mmCIF entry with sequence, helices, sheets and N, C-alpha, C, O atoms, coordinates in Angstrom:
data_MODEL
# 
_entry.id   MODEL 
# 
_entity.id                         1 
_entity.type                       polymer 
_entity.pdbx_number_of_molecules   1 
# 
_entity_poly.entity_id                      1 
_entity_poly.type                           'polypeptide(L)' 
_entity_poly.nstd_linkage                   no 
_entity_poly.nstd_monomer                   no 
_entity_poly.pdbx_seq_one_letter_code       MSTTHVTSARTSDGALPRVRHQARDVVVLMAFSAVTSVLTAAGLLLLTRLGS 
_entity_poly.pdbx_seq_one_letter_code_can   MSTTHVTSARTSDGALPRVRHQARDVVVLMAFSAVTSVLTAAGLLLLTRLGS 
_entity_poly.pdbx_strand_id                 A 
# 
loop_
_entity_poly_seq.entity_id 
_entity_poly_seq.num 
_entity_poly_seq.mon_id 
_entity_poly_seq.hetero 
1 1  MET n 
1 2  SER n 
1 3  THR n 
1 4  THR n 
1 5  HIS n 
1 6  VAL n 
1 7  THR n 
1 8  SER n 
1 9  ALA n 
1 10 ARG n 
1 11 THR n 
1 12 SER n 
1 13 ASP n 
1 14 GLY n 
1 15 ALA n 
1 16 LEU n 
1 17 PRO n 
1 18 ARG n 
1 19 VAL n 
1 20 ARG n 
1 21 HIS n 
1 22 GLN n 
1 23 ALA n 
1 24 ARG n 
1 25 ASP n 
1 26 VAL n 
1 27 VAL n 
1 28 VAL n 
1 29 LEU n 
1 30 MET n 
1 31 ALA n 
1 32 PHE n 
1 33 SER n 
1 34 ALA n 
1 35 VAL n 
1 36 THR n 
1 37 SER n 
1 38 VAL n 
1 39 LEU n 
1 40 THR n 
1 41 ALA n 
1 42 ALA n 
1 43 GLY n 
1 44 LEU n 
1 45 LEU n 
1 46 LEU n 
1 47 LEU n 
1 48 THR n 
1 49 ARG n 
1 50 LEU n 
1 51 GLY n 
1 52 SER n 
# 
_struct_asym.id          A 
_struct_asym.entity_id   1 
# 
_struct_conf.conf_type_id            HELX_P 
_struct_conf.id                      HELX_P1 
_struct_conf.pdbx_PDB_helix_id       AA1 
_struct_conf.beg_label_comp_id       VAL 
_struct_conf.beg_label_asym_id       A 
_struct_conf.beg_label_seq_id        19 
_struct_conf.pdbx_beg_PDB_ins_code   ? 
_struct_conf.end_label_comp_id       GLY 
_struct_conf.end_label_asym_id       A 
_struct_conf.end_label_seq_id        51 
_struct_conf.pdbx_end_PDB_ins_code   ? 
_struct_conf.beg_auth_comp_id        VAL 
_struct_conf.beg_auth_asym_id        A 
_struct_conf.beg_auth_seq_id         19 
_struct_conf.end_auth_comp_id        GLY 
_struct_conf.end_auth_asym_id        A 
_struct_conf.end_auth_seq_id         51 
_struct_conf.pdbx_PDB_helix_class    1 
_struct_conf.details                 ? 
_struct_conf.pdbx_PDB_helix_length   33 
# 
_struct_conf_type.id          HELX_P 
_struct_conf_type.criteria    ? 
_struct_conf_type.reference   ? 
# 
loop_
_atom_site.group_PDB 
_atom_site.id 
_atom_site.type_symbol 
_atom_site.label_atom_id 
_atom_site.label_alt_id 
_atom_site.label_comp_id 
_atom_site.label_asym_id 
_atom_site.label_entity_id 
_atom_site.label_seq_id 
_atom_site.pdbx_PDB_ins_code 
_atom_site.Cartn_x 
_atom_site.Cartn_y 
_atom_site.Cartn_z 
_atom_site.occupancy 
_atom_site.B_iso_or_equiv 
_atom_site.pdbx_formal_charge 
_atom_site.auth_seq_id 
_atom_site.auth_comp_id 
_atom_site.auth_asym_id 
_atom_site.auth_atom_id 
_atom_site.pdbx_PDB_model_num 
ATOM 1   N N  . MET A 1 1  ? 0.805   -1.148  0.006   1.00 0.00 ? 1  MET A N  1 
ATOM 2   C CA . MET A 1 1  ? 0.013   0.048   0.036   1.00 0.00 ? 1  MET A CA 1 
ATOM 3   C C  . MET A 1 1  ? 0.841   1.228   0.037   1.00 0.00 ? 1  MET A C  1 
ATOM 4   O O  . MET A 1 1  ? 1.902   1.235   0.662   1.00 0.00 ? 1  MET A O  1 
ATOM 5   N N  . SER A 1 2  ? 0.420   2.268   -0.645  1.00 0.00 ? 2  SER A N  1 
ATOM 6   C CA . SER A 1 2  ? 1.141   3.537   -0.693  1.00 0.00 ? 2  SER A CA 1 
ATOM 7   C C  . SER A 1 2  ? 1.046   4.260   0.607   1.00 0.00 ? 2  SER A C  1 
ATOM 8   O O  . SER A 1 2  ? 0.040   4.158   1.309   1.00 0.00 ? 2  SER A O  1 
ATOM 9   N N  . THR A 1 3  ? 2.066   4.986   0.940   1.00 0.00 ? 3  THR A N  1 
ATOM 10  C CA . THR A 1 3  ? 2.076   5.812   2.138   1.00 0.00 ? 3  THR A CA 1 
ATOM 11  C C  . THR A 1 3  ? 2.075   7.288   1.757   1.00 0.00 ? 3  THR A C  1 
ATOM 12  O O  . THR A 1 3  ? 2.263   8.163   2.603   1.00 0.00 ? 3  THR A O  1 
ATOM 13  N N  . THR A 1 4  ? 1.857   7.551   0.456   1.00 0.00 ? 4  THR A N  1 
ATOM 14  C CA . THR A 1 4  ? 1.795   8.950   0.004   1.00 0.00 ? 4  THR A CA 1 
ATOM 15  C C  . THR A 1 4  ? 0.543   9.605   0.452   1.00 0.00 ? 4  THR A C  1 
ATOM 16  O O  . THR A 1 4  ? -0.532  9.034   0.271   1.00 0.00 ? 4  THR A O  1 
ATOM 17  N N  . HIS A 1 5  ? 0.607   10.723  1.004   1.00 0.00 ? 5  HIS A N  1 
ATOM 18  C CA . HIS A 1 5  ? -0.597  11.482  1.522   1.00 0.00 ? 5  HIS A CA 1 
ATOM 19  C C  . HIS A 1 5  ? -0.945  12.469  0.468   1.00 0.00 ? 5  HIS A C  1 
ATOM 20  O O  . HIS A 1 5  ? -0.085  13.215  -0.002  1.00 0.00 ? 5  HIS A O  1 
ATOM 21  N N  . VAL A 1 6  ? -2.210  12.493  0.077   1.00 0.00 ? 6  VAL A N  1 
ATOM 22  C CA . VAL A 1 6  ? -2.723  13.422  -0.922  1.00 0.00 ? 6  VAL A CA 1 
ATOM 23  C C  . VAL A 1 6  ? -3.599  14.387  -0.170  1.00 0.00 ? 6  VAL A C  1 
ATOM 24  O O  . VAL A 1 6  ? -4.585  13.995  0.453   1.00 0.00 ? 6  VAL A O  1 
ATOM 25  N N  . THR A 1 7  ? -3.227  15.688  -0.231  1.00 0.00 ? 7  THR A N  1 
ATOM 26  C CA . THR A 1 7  ? -3.956  16.702  0.481   1.00 0.00 ? 7  THR A CA 1 
ATOM 27  C C  . THR A 1 7  ? -4.791  17.534  -0.419  1.00 0.00 ? 7  THR A C  1 
ATOM 28  O O  . THR A 1 7  ? -5.594  18.331  0.067   1.00 0.00 ? 7  THR A O  1 
ATOM 29  N N  . SER A 1 8  ? -4.654  17.400  -1.684  1.00 0.00 ? 8  SER A N  1 
ATOM 30  C CA . SER A 1 8  ? -5.424  18.230  -2.596  1.00 0.00 ? 8  SER A CA 1 
ATOM 31  C C  . SER A 1 8  ? -6.721  17.569  -3.200  1.00 0.00 ? 8  SER A C  1 
ATOM 32  O O  . SER A 1 8  ? -7.435  18.156  -4.013  1.00 0.00 ? 8  SER A O  1 
ATOM 33  N N  . ALA A 1 9  ? -6.954  16.355  -2.755  1.00 0.00 ? 9  ALA A N  1 
ATOM 34  C CA . ALA A 1 9  ? -8.190  15.685  -3.238  1.00 0.00 ? 9  ALA A CA 1 
ATOM 35  C C  . ALA A 1 9  ? -9.367  16.267  -2.527  1.00 0.00 ? 9  ALA A C  1 
ATOM 36  O O  . ALA A 1 9  ? -9.443  16.303  -1.299  1.00 0.00 ? 9  ALA A O  1 
ATOM 37  N N  . ARG A 1 10 ? -10.318 16.741  -3.372  1.00 0.00 ? 10 ARG A N  1 
ATOM 38  C CA . ARG A 1 10 ? -11.494 17.408  -2.714  1.00 0.00 ? 10 ARG A CA 1 
ATOM 39  C C  . ARG A 1 10 ? -12.657 16.895  -3.512  1.00 0.00 ? 10 ARG A C  1 
ATOM 40  O O  . ARG A 1 10 ? -12.493 16.535  -4.678  1.00 0.00 ? 10 ARG A O  1 
ATOM 41  N N  . THR A 1 11 ? -13.842 16.851  -2.913  1.00 0.00 ? 11 THR A N  1 
ATOM 42  C CA . THR A 1 11 ? -15.091 16.471  -3.564  1.00 0.00 ? 11 THR A CA 1 
ATOM 43  C C  . THR A 1 11 ? -15.640 17.722  -4.226  1.00 0.00 ? 11 THR A C  1 
ATOM 44  O O  . THR A 1 11 ? -15.051 18.799  -4.139  1.00 0.00 ? 11 THR A O  1 
ATOM 45  N N  . SER A 1 12 ? -16.813 17.556  -4.909  1.00 0.00 ? 12 SER A N  1 
ATOM 46  C CA . SER A 1 12 ? -17.363 18.687  -5.630  1.00 0.00 ? 12 SER A CA 1 
ATOM 47  C C  . SER A 1 12 ? -17.790 19.835  -4.712  1.00 0.00 ? 12 SER A C  1 
ATOM 48  O O  . SER A 1 12 ? -17.850 20.992  -5.129  1.00 0.00 ? 12 SER A O  1 
ATOM 49  N N  . ASP A 1 13 ? -18.083 19.495  -3.457  1.00 0.00 ? 13 ASP A N  1 
ATOM 50  C CA . ASP A 1 13 ? -18.440 20.595  -2.494  1.00 0.00 ? 13 ASP A CA 1 
ATOM 51  C C  . ASP A 1 13 ? -17.294 21.188  -1.759  1.00 0.00 ? 13 ASP A C  1 
ATOM 52  O O  . ASP A 1 13 ? -17.482 22.038  -0.888  1.00 0.00 ? 13 ASP A O  1 
ATOM 53  N N  . GLY A 1 14 ? -16.055 20.745  -2.100  1.00 0.00 ? 14 GLY A N  1 
ATOM 54  C CA . GLY A 1 14 ? -14.884 21.313  -1.468  1.00 0.00 ? 14 GLY A CA 1 
ATOM 55  C C  . GLY A 1 14 ? -14.370 20.562  -0.222  1.00 0.00 ? 14 GLY A C  1 
ATOM 56  O O  . GLY A 1 14 ? -13.326 20.895  0.338   1.00 0.00 ? 14 GLY A O  1 
ATOM 57  N N  . ALA A 1 15 ? -15.134 19.545  0.186   1.00 0.00 ? 15 ALA A N  1 
ATOM 58  C CA . ALA A 1 15 ? -14.765 18.774  1.390   1.00 0.00 ? 15 ALA A CA 1 
ATOM 59  C C  . ALA A 1 15 ? -13.767 17.645  1.004   1.00 0.00 ? 15 ALA A C  1 
ATOM 60  O O  . ALA A 1 15 ? -13.734 17.181  -0.136  1.00 0.00 ? 15 ALA A O  1 
ATOM 61  N N  . LEU A 1 16 ? -12.976 17.237  1.983   1.00 0.00 ? 16 LEU A N  1 
ATOM 62  C CA . LEU A 1 16 ? -12.077 16.095  1.754   1.00 0.00 ? 16 LEU A CA 1 
ATOM 63  C C  . LEU A 1 16 ? -12.989 14.840  1.716   1.00 0.00 ? 16 LEU A C  1 
ATOM 64  O O  . LEU A 1 16 ? -13.989 14.777  2.431   1.00 0.00 ? 16 LEU A O  1 
ATOM 65  N N  . PRO A 1 17 ? -12.629 13.839  0.869   1.00 0.00 ? 17 PRO A N  1 
ATOM 66  C CA . PRO A 1 17 ? -13.440 12.627  0.830   1.00 0.00 ? 17 PRO A CA 1 
ATOM 67  C C  . PRO A 1 17 ? -13.270 11.790  2.094   1.00 0.00 ? 17 PRO A C  1 
ATOM 68  O O  . PRO A 1 17 ? -12.192 11.715  2.684   1.00 0.00 ? 17 PRO A O  1 
ATOM 69  N N  . ARG A 1 18 ? -14.333 11.190  2.468   1.00 0.00 ? 18 ARG A N  1 
ATOM 70  C CA . ARG A 1 18 ? -14.334 10.348  3.671   1.00 0.00 ? 18 ARG A CA 1 
ATOM 71  C C  . ARG A 1 18 ? -13.809 8.980   3.329   1.00 0.00 ? 18 ARG A C  1 
ATOM 72  O O  . ARG A 1 18 ? -13.847 8.581   2.165   1.00 0.00 ? 18 ARG A O  1 
ATOM 73  N N  . VAL A 1 19 ? -13.326 8.257   4.300   1.00 0.00 ? 19 VAL A N  1 
ATOM 74  C CA . VAL A 1 19 ? -12.761 6.914   4.089   1.00 0.00 ? 19 VAL A CA 1 
ATOM 75  C C  . VAL A 1 19 ? -13.846 5.991   3.470   1.00 0.00 ? 19 VAL A C  1 
ATOM 76  O O  . VAL A 1 19 ? -13.533 5.160   2.618   1.00 0.00 ? 19 VAL A O  1 
ATOM 77  N N  . ARG A 1 20 ? -15.046 6.132   3.876   1.00 0.00 ? 20 ARG A N  1 
ATOM 78  C CA . ARG A 1 20 ? -16.101 5.224   3.392   1.00 0.00 ? 20 ARG A CA 1 
ATOM 79  C C  . ARG A 1 20 ? -16.328 5.522   1.921   1.00 0.00 ? 20 ARG A C  1 
ATOM 80  O O  . ARG A 1 20 ? -16.633 4.608   1.155   1.00 0.00 ? 20 ARG A O  1 
ATOM 81  N N  . HIS A 1 21 ? -16.188 6.775   1.503   1.00 0.00 ? 21 HIS A N  1 
ATOM 82  C CA . HIS A 1 21 ? -16.323 7.095   0.056   1.00 0.00 ? 21 HIS A CA 1 
ATOM 83  C C  . HIS A 1 21 ? -15.186 6.423   -0.755  1.00 0.00 ? 21 HIS A C  1 
ATOM 84  O O  . HIS A 1 21 ? -15.381 5.864   -1.834  1.00 0.00 ? 21 HIS A O  1 
ATOM 85  N N  . GLN A 1 22 ? -14.038 6.520   -0.171  1.00 0.00 ? 22 GLN A N  1 
ATOM 86  C CA . GLN A 1 22 ? -12.857 5.968   -0.869  1.00 0.00 ? 22 GLN A CA 1 
ATOM 87  C C  . GLN A 1 22 ? -13.028 4.403   -0.914  1.00 0.00 ? 22 GLN A C  1 
ATOM 88  O O  . GLN A 1 22 ? -12.757 3.792   -1.947  1.00 0.00 ? 22 GLN A O  1 
ATOM 89  N N  . ALA A 1 23 ? -13.455 3.796   0.154   1.00 0.00 ? 23 ALA A N  1 
ATOM 90  C CA . ALA A 1 23 ? -13.695 2.349   0.238   1.00 0.00 ? 23 ALA A CA 1 
ATOM 91  C C  . ALA A 1 23 ? -14.759 1.965   -0.875  1.00 0.00 ? 23 ALA A C  1 
ATOM 92  O O  . ALA A 1 23 ? -14.587 0.987   -1.603  1.00 0.00 ? 23 ALA A O  1 
ATOM 93  N N  . ARG A 1 24 ? -15.832 2.763   -0.962  1.00 0.00 ? 24 ARG A N  1 
ATOM 94  C CA . ARG A 1 24 ? -16.879 2.476   -1.933  1.00 0.00 ? 24 ARG A CA 1 
ATOM 95  C C  . ARG A 1 24 ? -16.292 2.513   -3.286  1.00 0.00 ? 24 ARG A C  1 
ATOM 96  O O  . ARG A 1 24 ? -16.577 1.627   -4.092  1.00 0.00 ? 24 ARG A O  1 
ATOM 97  N N  . ASP A 1 25 ? -15.458 3.520   -3.603  1.00 0.00 ? 25 ASP A N  1 
ATOM 98  C CA . ASP A 1 25 ? -14.826 3.623   -4.911  1.00 0.00 ? 25 ASP A CA 1 
ATOM 99  C C  . ASP A 1 25 ? -13.910 2.442   -5.197  1.00 0.00 ? 25 ASP A C  1 
ATOM 100 O O  . ASP A 1 25 ? -13.832 1.966   -6.330  1.00 0.00 ? 25 ASP A O  1 
ATOM 101 N N  . VAL A 1 26 ? -13.202 1.962   -4.142  1.00 0.00 ? 26 VAL A N  1 
ATOM 102 C CA . VAL A 1 26 ? -12.327 0.743   -4.386  1.00 0.00 ? 26 VAL A CA 1 
ATOM 103 C C  . VAL A 1 26 ? -13.172 -0.447  -4.657  1.00 0.00 ? 26 VAL A C  1 
ATOM 104 O O  . VAL A 1 26 ? -12.828 -1.244  -5.529  1.00 0.00 ? 26 VAL A O  1 
ATOM 105 N N  . VAL A 1 27 ? -14.244 -0.615  -3.971  1.00 0.00 ? 27 VAL A N  1 
ATOM 106 C CA . VAL A 1 27 ? -15.140 -1.821  -4.185  1.00 0.00 ? 27 VAL A CA 1 
ATOM 107 C C  . VAL A 1 27 ? -15.755 -1.789  -5.560  1.00 0.00 ? 27 VAL A C  1 
ATOM 108 O O  . VAL A 1 27 ? -15.874 -2.816  -6.229  1.00 0.00 ? 27 VAL A O  1 
ATOM 109 N N  . VAL A 1 28 ? -16.168 -0.534  -6.001  1.00 0.00 ? 28 VAL A N  1 
ATOM 110 C CA . VAL A 1 28 ? -16.728 -0.473  -7.344  1.00 0.00 ? 28 VAL A CA 1 
ATOM 111 C C  . VAL A 1 28 ? -15.701 -0.805  -8.411  1.00 0.00 ? 28 VAL A C  1 
ATOM 112 O O  . VAL A 1 28 ? -16.029 -1.490  -9.380  1.00 0.00 ? 28 VAL A O  1 
ATOM 113 N N  . LEU A 1 29 ? -14.487 -0.347  -8.264  1.00 0.00 ? 29 LEU A N  1 
ATOM 114 C CA . LEU A 1 29 ? -13.379 -0.590  -9.131  1.00 0.00 ? 29 LEU A CA 1 
ATOM 115 C C  . LEU A 1 29 ? -13.050 -2.067  -9.186  1.00 0.00 ? 29 LEU A C  1 
ATOM 116 O O  . LEU A 1 29 ? -12.814 -2.595  -10.273 1.00 0.00 ? 29 LEU A O  1 
ATOM 117 N N  . MET A 1 30 ? -13.024 -2.770  -8.024  1.00 0.00 ? 30 MET A N  1 
ATOM 118 C CA . MET A 1 30 ? -12.791 -4.162  -7.915  1.00 0.00 ? 30 MET A CA 1 
ATOM 119 C C  . MET A 1 30 ? -13.863 -4.963  -8.613  1.00 0.00 ? 30 MET A C  1 
ATOM 120 O O  . MET A 1 30 ? -13.567 -5.905  -9.348  1.00 0.00 ? 30 MET A O  1 
ATOM 121 N N  . ALA A 1 31 ? -15.094 -4.594  -8.388  1.00 0.00 ? 31 ALA A N  1 
ATOM 122 C CA . ALA A 1 31 ? -16.220 -5.300  -9.038  1.00 0.00 ? 31 ALA A CA 1 
ATOM 123 C C  . ALA A 1 31 ? -16.173 -5.082  -10.505 1.00 0.00 ? 31 ALA A C  1 
ATOM 124 O O  . ALA A 1 31 ? -16.390 -6.056  -11.226 1.00 0.00 ? 31 ALA A O  1 
ATOM 125 N N  . PHE A 1 32 ? -15.920 -3.935  -11.036 1.00 0.00 ? 32 PHE A N  1 
ATOM 126 C CA . PHE A 1 32 ? -15.749 -3.707  -12.456 1.00 0.00 ? 32 PHE A CA 1 
ATOM 127 C C  . PHE A 1 32 ? -14.672 -4.551  -13.068 1.00 0.00 ? 32 PHE A C  1 
ATOM 128 O O  . PHE A 1 32 ? -14.840 -5.151  -14.130 1.00 0.00 ? 32 PHE A O  1 
ATOM 129 N N  . SER A 1 33 ? -13.543 -4.584  -12.362 1.00 0.00 ? 33 SER A N  1 
ATOM 130 C CA . SER A 1 33 ? -12.397 -5.367  -12.790 1.00 0.00 ? 33 SER A CA 1 
ATOM 131 C C  . SER A 1 33 ? -12.735 -6.887  -12.849 1.00 0.00 ? 33 SER A C  1 
ATOM 132 O O  . SER A 1 33 ? -12.338 -7.566  -13.796 1.00 0.00 ? 33 SER A O  1 
ATOM 133 N N  . ALA A 1 34 ? -13.436 -7.395  -11.878 1.00 0.00 ? 34 ALA A N  1 
ATOM 134 C CA . ALA A 1 34 ? -13.790 -8.817  -11.816 1.00 0.00 ? 34 ALA A CA 1 
ATOM 135 C C  . ALA A 1 34 ? -14.781 -9.122  -12.916 1.00 0.00 ? 34 ALA A C  1 
ATOM 136 O O  . ALA A 1 34 ? -14.657 -10.172 -13.547 1.00 0.00 ? 34 ALA A O  1 
ATOM 137 N N  . VAL A 1 35 ? -15.734 -8.293  -13.182 1.00 0.00 ? 35 VAL A N  1 
ATOM 138 C CA . VAL A 1 35 ? -16.716 -8.509  -14.244 1.00 0.00 ? 35 VAL A CA 1 
ATOM 139 C C  . VAL A 1 35 ? -16.071 -8.485  -15.601 1.00 0.00 ? 35 VAL A C  1 
ATOM 140 O O  . VAL A 1 35 ? -16.360 -9.299  -16.478 1.00 0.00 ? 35 VAL A O  1 
ATOM 141 N N  . THR A 1 36 ? -15.183 -7.520  -15.744 1.00 0.00 ? 36 THR A N  1 
ATOM 142 C CA . THR A 1 36 ? -14.483 -7.420  -17.044 1.00 0.00 ? 36 THR A CA 1 
ATOM 143 C C  . THR A 1 36 ? -13.595 -8.653  -17.199 1.00 0.00 ? 36 THR A C  1 
ATOM 144 O O  . THR A 1 36 ? -13.551 -9.189  -18.307 1.00 0.00 ? 36 THR A O  1 
ATOM 145 N N  . SER A 1 37 ? -12.934 -9.112  -16.259 1.00 0.00 ? 37 SER A N  1 
ATOM 146 C CA . SER A 1 37 ? -12.079 -10.339 -16.340 1.00 0.00 ? 37 SER A CA 1 
ATOM 147 C C  . SER A 1 37 ? -12.901 -11.575 -16.727 1.00 0.00 ? 37 SER A C  1 
ATOM 148 O O  . SER A 1 37 ? -12.544 -12.333 -17.628 1.00 0.00 ? 37 SER A O  1 
ATOM 149 N N  . VAL A 1 38 ? -13.993 -11.739 -16.021 1.00 0.00 ? 38 VAL A N  1 
ATOM 150 C CA . VAL A 1 38 ? -14.860 -12.901 -16.282 1.00 0.00 ? 38 VAL A CA 1 
ATOM 151 C C  . VAL A 1 38 ? -15.453 -12.833 -17.674 1.00 0.00 ? 38 VAL A C  1 
ATOM 152 O O  . VAL A 1 38 ? -15.472 -13.852 -18.364 1.00 0.00 ? 38 VAL A O  1 
ATOM 153 N N  . LEU A 1 39 ? -15.922 -11.727 -18.109 1.00 0.00 ? 39 LEU A N  1 
ATOM 154 C CA . LEU A 1 39 ? -16.436 -11.592 -19.425 1.00 0.00 ? 39 LEU A CA 1 
ATOM 155 C C  . LEU A 1 39 ? -15.407 -11.864 -20.533 1.00 0.00 ? 39 LEU A C  1 
ATOM 156 O O  . LEU A 1 39 ? -15.700 -12.525 -21.530 1.00 0.00 ? 39 LEU A O  1 
ATOM 157 N N  . THR A 1 40 ? -14.234 -11.351 -20.332 1.00 0.00 ? 40 THR A N  1 
ATOM 158 C CA . THR A 1 40 ? -13.114 -11.585 -21.274 1.00 0.00 ? 40 THR A CA 1 
ATOM 159 C C  . THR A 1 40 ? -12.788 -13.065 -21.340 1.00 0.00 ? 40 THR A C  1 
ATOM 160 O O  . THR A 1 40 ? -12.622 -13.611 -22.431 1.00 0.00 ? 40 THR A O  1 
ATOM 161 N N  . ALA A 1 41 ? -12.694 -13.714 -20.209 1.00 0.00 ? 41 ALA A N  1 
ATOM 162 C CA . ALA A 1 41 ? -12.379 -15.162 -20.142 1.00 0.00 ? 41 ALA A CA 1 
ATOM 163 C C  . ALA A 1 41 ? -13.512 -15.938 -20.765 1.00 0.00 ? 41 ALA A C  1 
ATOM 164 O O  . ALA A 1 41 ? -13.242 -16.885 -21.505 1.00 0.00 ? 41 ALA A O  1 
ATOM 165 N N  . ALA A 1 42 ? -14.733 -15.609 -20.522 1.00 0.00 ? 42 ALA A N  1 
ATOM 166 C CA . ALA A 1 42 ? -15.880 -16.300 -21.143 1.00 0.00 ? 42 ALA A CA 1 
ATOM 167 C C  . ALA A 1 42 ? -15.893 -16.126 -22.634 1.00 0.00 ? 42 ALA A C  1 
ATOM 168 O O  . ALA A 1 42 ? -16.185 -17.067 -23.372 1.00 0.00 ? 42 ALA A O  1 
ATOM 169 N N  . GLY A 1 43 ? -15.573 -14.906 -23.099 1.00 0.00 ? 43 GLY A N  1 
ATOM 170 C CA . GLY A 1 43 ? -15.539 -14.639 -24.496 1.00 0.00 ? 43 GLY A CA 1 
ATOM 171 C C  . GLY A 1 43 ? -14.396 -15.460 -25.206 1.00 0.00 ? 43 GLY A C  1 
ATOM 172 O O  . GLY A 1 43 ? -14.589 -15.990 -26.300 1.00 0.00 ? 43 GLY A O  1 
ATOM 173 N N  . LEU A 1 44 ? -13.271 -15.535 -24.575 1.00 0.00 ? 44 LEU A N  1 
ATOM 174 C CA . LEU A 1 44 ? -12.180 -16.281 -25.150 1.00 0.00 ? 44 LEU A CA 1 
ATOM 175 C C  . LEU A 1 44 ? -12.483 -17.761 -25.135 1.00 0.00 ? 44 LEU A C  1 
ATOM 176 O O  . LEU A 1 44 ? -12.137 -18.476 -26.075 1.00 0.00 ? 44 LEU A O  1 
ATOM 177 N N  . LEU A 1 45 ? -13.105 -18.217 -24.110 1.00 0.00 ? 45 LEU A N  1 
ATOM 178 C CA . LEU A 1 45 ? -13.491 -19.668 -24.048 1.00 0.00 ? 45 LEU A CA 1 
ATOM 179 C C  . LEU A 1 45 ? -14.538 -20.004 -25.117 1.00 0.00 ? 45 LEU A C  1 
ATOM 180 O O  . LEU A 1 45 ? -14.460 -21.058 -25.748 1.00 0.00 ? 45 LEU A O  1 
ATOM 181 N N  . LEU A 1 46 ? -15.512 -19.119 -25.323 1.00 0.00 ? 46 LEU A N  1 
ATOM 182 C CA . LEU A 1 46 ? -16.465 -19.195 -26.372 1.00 0.00 ? 46 LEU A CA 1 
ATOM 183 C C  . LEU A 1 46 ? -15.799 -19.299 -27.753 1.00 0.00 ? 46 LEU A C  1 
ATOM 184 O O  . LEU A 1 46 ? -16.110 -20.162 -28.574 1.00 0.00 ? 46 LEU A O  1 
ATOM 185 N N  . LEU A 1 47 ? -14.918 -18.417 -27.939 1.00 0.00 ? 47 LEU A N  1 
ATOM 186 C CA . LEU A 1 47 ? -14.261 -18.375 -29.291 1.00 0.00 ? 47 LEU A CA 1 
ATOM 187 C C  . LEU A 1 47 ? -13.372 -19.673 -29.527 1.00 0.00 ? 47 LEU A C  1 
ATOM 188 O O  . LEU A 1 47 ? -13.283 -20.210 -30.631 1.00 0.00 ? 47 LEU A O  1 
ATOM 189 N N  . THR A 1 48 ? -12.764 -20.098 -28.452 1.00 0.00 ? 48 THR A N  1 
ATOM 190 C CA . THR A 1 48 ? -11.965 -21.376 -28.612 1.00 0.00 ? 48 THR A CA 1 
ATOM 191 C C  . THR A 1 48 ? -12.864 -22.590 -28.839 1.00 0.00 ? 48 THR A C  1 
ATOM 192 O O  . THR A 1 48 ? -12.487 -23.503 -29.573 1.00 0.00 ? 48 THR A O  1 
ATOM 193 N N  . ARG A 1 49 ? -14.017 -22.614 -28.237 1.00 0.00 ? 49 ARG A N  1 
ATOM 194 C CA . ARG A 1 49 ? -15.026 -23.708 -28.416 1.00 0.00 ? 49 ARG A CA 1 
ATOM 195 C C  . ARG A 1 49 ? -15.565 -23.694 -29.786 1.00 0.00 ? 49 ARG A C  1 
ATOM 196 O O  . ARG A 1 49 ? -15.696 -24.750 -30.404 1.00 0.00 ? 49 ARG A O  1 
ATOM 197 N N  . LEU A 1 50 ? -15.905 -22.478 -30.331 1.00 0.00 ? 50 LEU A N  1 
ATOM 198 C CA . LEU A 1 50 ? -16.422 -22.366 -31.698 1.00 0.00 ? 50 LEU A CA 1 
ATOM 199 C C  . LEU A 1 50 ? -15.410 -22.655 -32.756 1.00 0.00 ? 50 LEU A C  1 
ATOM 200 O O  . LEU A 1 50 ? -15.752 -23.098 -33.852 1.00 0.00 ? 50 LEU A O  1 
ATOM 201 N N  . GLY A 1 51 ? -14.167 -22.410 -32.441 1.00 0.00 ? 51 GLY A N  1 
ATOM 202 C CA . GLY A 1 51 ? -13.108 -22.618 -33.426 1.00 0.00 ? 51 GLY A CA 1 
ATOM 203 C C  . GLY A 1 51 ? -12.692 -24.054 -33.579 1.00 0.00 ? 51 GLY A C  1 
ATOM 204 O O  . GLY A 1 51 ? -12.054 -24.407 -34.571 1.00 0.00 ? 51 GLY A O  1 
ATOM 205 N N  . SER A 1 52 ? -13.036 -24.901 -32.620 1.00 0.00 ? 52 SER A N  1 
ATOM 206 C CA . SER A 1 52 ? -12.579 -26.296 -32.761 1.00 0.00 ? 52 SER A CA 1 
ATOM 207 C C  . SER A 1 52 ? -13.622 -27.215 -33.250 1.00 0.00 ? 52 SER A C  1 
ATOM 208 O O  . SER A 1 52 ? -13.368 -28.408 -33.411 1.00 0.00 ? 52 SER A O  1 
# 
């Protein structure tokens, strides 16, 4: 994990983001990454099944 402190990150209303907002963003990014990986793997599997 990074130990770099970011002090200039602000939300649209000028407040610093809360940890729960950052955690929500991380979970959304992880879910997007997982879905993208599964869909890519399923697509490649489908292509190899159709090709043989």
